[in-house]
N, C-alpha and C positions, 0 to 999 in steps of 0.2 A: 412404365413411370406412372403414375397417374395422373390427371389432371389437374391442375391448380397446384402439385408436390414439388414439381420441379422447379420454381422458380422461388418459392417461398424459403427454402433453408438456403440457399446461396445469398438470399436477400438478407436475412439476418444475420447470416454469417459476414456477410459484407459491412453489416451497420456495426456489429460488435468489432469489428475489425479498425474500423473507421474510428470508432470512440476511444480505442486505444491509441490508434497513430495520433488523434489528437493532443491525449494525455500525455504521449512522449515527445511529441513536436512543438508542445506549447500554442497551438493553433485551435483555432475554433471554428466552428461548420456554419457559418452565415447563411446558405442556404436552407439548413434546417431550422436554424432559429426565427429565419424572414418567414417561413412557411407556418410555425408555431406562433410567430405573432398574428399573422392574419386570420389563423384560424379561431384561436382562443382569447376570449378578453381579457383584457388586461389584470382584474382582480383574479379572475381563475388563473392566470399564470402566476402571480406574485403568491396565491396561497400555495401551488403547487409546489414552487421553488421554496419557499417555506417550509413546508413539510418534509421534502427532501431535504432539505440542510439541515434540518433538526433530527432528522433519522438518521443520518451520516454523524451528527454530533454525538446522541445518544449510543448508538453502535460501537462507535470508535472509543469513547472515553469508558463506558461499561466494560468493552473488552480488555483497555488497560488496565481499571482496578481488578476485574476479575481473575485476570493472568497473575498481578501482584499478589493475589490471595492465595491460589493454587501454587506460587514460587514459592514464597517466603511467609506464610502465615504463621505466625507462632501458634496459633489452635492448631494448625494442620499438621505443622512439622512434616513437611513431605519435599525430600531432599532428591527429587527425581526429574529435574527439567527437561532432560530430553526425552522421556517416557510422557511427561505432560503435552510434548511440540509433538511427538509422533501422534498419541491418542487427538488431537485436536487434526491433524493430517487425515485419518483414517475417517472421521466423523464427516470430514468436507469430501473426501472421497466415495464415501455412502450415500452423502445427500445429492450429488453429482448424479450418480448412478441410478438412486431412486429417483430424481426428478426427470431424468431422461425416460426411464420406463414408465412414469405417471403420463409423460408428453406421449409417447408412443402408444399407450392402451387407450387414453383420452385425447386424441386428435383434436388440437384448436382450443384445447382450456390453457396451453401456455405454450412460450415461444421458447423450447430448449431442444439443443440438438441431440441426435441420437450419439451414444456414446458406447463403443464397442473395442476393448483392450486389444491393441493393437501392438506386439511385441517391436517390432520394426520403427513403429512410431515413437515408442515408448525410448527406444536408443536413441534414436535422431535430438529427443528432447531430453538425455541423460546430462549434457553439459550446462542445461539449463536449470536443473532438476537439484543437480549439487551445488549451483550458486544460491537457488530458493531455500535448499537446508540451511545454508549458511545463515542466509537473512533472518530466517523466522526464529531459528535455535540462537545465534548471537542478540536478536531482538530480547527475548526470553530470557536469556542467560545477564544481559544489562540489566533487564527490568527485576531480575531477581537480587543484584547486588546494589542497585541502586535505589532511591526513593522515587516515587511516580514524580514528585514535584522536580527532579534532577534530571528526569526520563527524557522530558523534552530535549534538553541542553547537551546529555550524553550522547544524544543520536542527532546532532544537528549539523553534523559535517556531509551530509548524503548530498547537500547541492554543491559543496566546494568538490567532491568527487566527481558529480557530475560534469563539472566542467574540466577539470584535471583528466579524466579517463575521456572525454570527448576530443579533447587535445591530441592525448596520447595513442587511442588507438581508430579515432575517426576523422582525426586531422582538423576538425571543427575548432576555428576561431571564437573569442567570445571578447564582447565590447568591454570599453573601457569601465562604464558602469556596471555592469555585471562582476566584474572584478573587483570593483571598489564595494559592493554588496556582499561579495564572499570574503573579503578583508573584514568588514564587520562582523560576520558570522563568525570568523576566526577569533577575532578579538573578542567575542560573546562568550566563546566555548571556552576558552583561557580564562578569563575572570570569571565565567561560575565553576571551574575545576579551582581555581583558586581560593573562591569565598567557599565554596566544600570543605575546603582543607581547612581554612580558617577556623570553621565551624565545627570540625571533627567529624564530620560526617562524609568523607569521601573516602572512596572505594575506588581505588586503583584499577581492580580487575573488572568491576563495574564499567568503568570507562573505556578501559580496553576493549572490552566485549561492544560497548557504542560504538565506537569508532570502525570496529570491522563489521559492523551490522549497517553502519552507513556506508563503507565500501561496497558491502554486498547489493545492498539497495539500487546503488546506481549500477552496477556490474547486471544486475536482475532485467532493469529496464533495454540495457543495448543486447543481452541474449534473448530477450521476449522477441524484438525486433526481428530477431535473426532466425528464431524457430518458428513465428507465427503463420509462416507456409505451409508447415509439416502438417498444422491442424486446421489448413482451410481457413485459417483468420479467426476462427471460433477462440474466446478467452474461455468460455466454459469446459471445451477441450483442452485445453490448455492447462486449466486447472484442475482438471480431472487427472490428466497422465501426471502433471507435477507432484500431485498430492498421493498418487499411486507411486510414484518412482520414491518420494519420500519415506514413505511406508516400509519399503522393502529396504533401501540405504539406513533408516534407523535401526533396523533391527540388530546389525552385528554392533552397533553404538553401545547399545543397551546392554549386549553382554559385555562388549570391551570395558565398559565404563561402570560395569557393577551395577548396575540400575534395579535389573531385575530380581536379586536378592533382597534390596532395601526395600524394594514394592511389595515383595511375598511377606515382609517383617512390619510393613505398614500396620498400625493398629485399627485404621478406619477404611481397609481394602474390602472390608463387606457392608460398607454403609451407602445406604441409599443416597442420602445428602451429597458426598462425596462423588460420587459416578455422575450424580446428576448436575453439580457443578463443574464437572470435566466434560460433559456433554453440553453444558450451556456453553463453555468455551470454543468448544469446535462449531456451535452455530453461529456464535459470533463471527469466529475467525472466517466463516462461510460468509457472512452475510456483509462483513465489510467490503469482502471484493464487488458485492451485487450493490450495495448502496453507493459505493465510490463510482462505478459506470453510470450509475443513475444521475449520481449528482453533476457528473460532466454531462452526461444527456441534457440535462433539465436546465443547465447554466452554461458554464463553458470550462475548459479546463485551466483558463487564468483564475476563473472565478474560485472553481475547487480549490486551489494551490490558496486563495485568498482563505478562504473556507478554513482550510486545514491549518492556516496559519494562526487562525480567531480561536480556531476549535483549540491547539495547544495551549494559546494563553489562559484560555477556561480551564482547560486541564489542569495547569500549574496552580491556578488559584483554590480550583477545588481540591486539591490533593493537599495543598498548605493547610486548607480549613479544615479538611477531614482528618487529618493527623495532628492536627493542632501544632503545628509548627512553628518556628520563629525565625524569619529570615531577616537578614540587612539588606541595605538599601542597595550594597554593591553587588548583593547577588540578585535582587530584583532588577537590577541595572544590567546584567548579564543576560537574562531571560529578553529583558527590552531590545537589547542588543541583537539577540539570534532571531528574535521575531522581527525586528525591523529590518535586518540584513535578508531575512529570506522573502517577505513583502517588494522588498527594493529590488529584488534580484528577479522576481515575478513581472514588474512592471518594465523591467530593463529586457526583459526576454520578449514580453508581450509587444514593446515599442519594436524591438528589434525584426519580430515576425512580420507584423504591421508593415514595415518600411520596405522588406524583404516582398511582401506580397503586391505592393503598390508599386517597385520601379519596375517590372517587366510591362507592366500594362502599357504604358506611352510607346514604347519600342514595337510592339507588337499591333499598334494604332499605326504607327509610321510604316510598319511593313505591309499592311494591308492597302494603305492608302497608295503606297508605289507600286505593289502589285495592278491596281485598278487603273 
């Protein structure tokens, strides 16, 4: 082991693991925030935060609109959603491997873990990979059948599934205020479905895929915590193995669903524009994981959730303007209920975690006083 290298990699892995832990548990890293506040001036920190949040918004919104184009564009007419998802996973896996090789060849240029395909690790992560495939596939299928404007409402039950699965699988209870926020989200979801039906634009297929995507997102968070030790707590290793497993598992699906013949007969198969857009979609899929972690690092998990809610609002407004749609007052109300309920849940969880962190302190002080 070379001097200086033995401690650097574990520290980097621990840092990424800590960021994911904060994102899943809804807690912040006060020590890291305190250090950052002492090291950097306020104006510089504010500019950094604004840049990172803007980067997250641009990446996330661009990815949704681009995927909508690839999945359901009248000009493209490509009916192979599984292949689109497969190709994006392939691009992500190749990018991870490429950055790993670059970090190995040019040490010090970037902080990226060494990636070597270990079949034993790949097998241990397989249950998560199955959930991961369901998550990204149902997300894309939902986006294929519903409009971008309704996409946020169609996938809005993730928070509700988080609460339900936390109780069923982890035996964790939820406060009254968090449950009240979930009821607002459910009410907004059903009102949105009702209004889409009233306007004649409702797709029950797309809505079902949205519900399944929400369920898989919640399961993904639970299984991620379980398998992180298998990759030494490294998010990038987990991303690499997840996408490699997904590429392998997608192959039989492409054959069973008959997408390979459809792709072979696709008129624009030899178009550089088509493959450029497909590759760009894969780049956005890779980038969203990075900018999400970056936003959590420079702000906090709770701020990230608030930013995601505001981004969803902006995305909905942009979609209505871009596709020149006209929506009723109750349709907009359904979106406000979903976004408001999500914000209220974020606040309630933050208040709960703060209360949990503060409660043990007096007991510890009393214990230390007795021992002295």
